[in-house]
C-alpha positions in Angstrom: -3.3 19.4 22.2 -2.7 21.0 25.8 -5.9 24.1 25.3 -8.3 21.3 24.1 -8.3 20.1 28.1 -10.6 22.4 29.1 -13.0 21.5 26.1 -12.8 24.8 24.4 -14.2 26.8 26.9 -11.5 29.6 26.5 -9.8 29.3 23.1 -10.8 28.9 19.5 -8.5 26.2 18.5 -6.9 23.4 20.1 -3.2 24.2 20.3 -2.2 21.1 18.3 1.4 20.7 15.8 2.8 18.2 14.3 6.5 17.5 14.2 6.6 19.5 10.8 6.1 22.9 12.5 7.2 22.6 15.8 10.5 21.7 13.6 10.1 25.1 11.4 9.0 27.9 14.9 11.6 26.2 16.9 15.5 24.3 17.6 14.6 21.6 19.3 14.4 19.3 16.9 18.0 19.9 15.7 19.6 17.2 18.5 16.8 14.7 18.5 16.7 10.7 17.5 13.6 10.8 15.7 12.8 11.9 12.0 10.7 14.6 12.5 10.3 14.2 8.1 8.7 10.2 8.8 5.2 9.9 10.4 4.9 6.5 11.3 7.8 3.9 12.4 10.6 3.2 14.8 12.6 6.5 14.0 9.4 8.9 13.2 8.7 11.9 15.2 6.0 11.1 18.0 4.7 15.0 17.3 4.0 13.5 13.2 1.4 10.2 14.4 0.5 12.0 18.1 -1.4 14.6 16.4 -3.3 13.9 13.4 -4.7 10.0 15.7 -5.1 13.2 18.1 -7.2 14.3 15.7 -9.2 12.2 14.2 -10.2 10.5 18.1 -11.8 13.8 18.2 -12.9 14.5 15.5 -16.7 15.3 16.4 -15.3 17.6 18.2 -12.8 19.6 16.5 -14.1 19.2 12.5 -16.6 21.9 13.0 -14.4 24.2 14.0 -13.9 25.9 10.6 -10.1 27.1 11.9 -9.4 23.8 11.1 -10.9 23.3 8.0 -7.6 22.8 6.9 -5.8 19.9 8.8 -9.2 17.9 8.7 -9.1 18.3 4.8 -5.2 17.1 5.1 -7.2 14.4 7.6 -9.8 13.6 5.1 -7.5 12.8 2.4 -5.0 10.0 3.8 -6.2 6.5 3.6 -7.4 4.5 6.5 -3.9 2.3 6.5 -2.3 5.9 6.9 -4.7 6.3 10.0 -4.3 3.3 11.7 -0.9 3.7 11.6 -0.9 7.0 13.9 -3.3 4.9 15.4 -1.2 2.1 16.4 1.7 4.4 16.4 0.0 6.6 18.9 -0.7 3.7 21.3 2.5 2.1 21.5 4.0 5.2 22.5 1.8 6.0 25.1 2.0 3.3 27.1 6.0 3.1 26.8 5.6 6.5 28.3 3.1 4.9 31.2 5.2 1.9 32.3 8.3 4.4 32.5 10.0 2.5 29.5 11.6 4.9 27.1 10.6 5.6 23.9 
């Protein structure tokens, strides 16, 4: 998500990651209050639903990138209901951040 800010000018793939990747590659999740295995809901890791929502919202720009074929294949297998749950959880989380509420 961070390298996507330049519109793809410098990076061939946006560096976006869900909770599972962050958990595997770091120790940030060790003491986290969220459950990295949950994808949506109150206890879900925010990086999970934010990741899938980001990919879904930016599909028209990102799906043609061959380096994102696997994530989009996985996203396309998800139900519309699950995608809506990602959108809802993302909206709620980001609204809390904007209002300086605890997340």
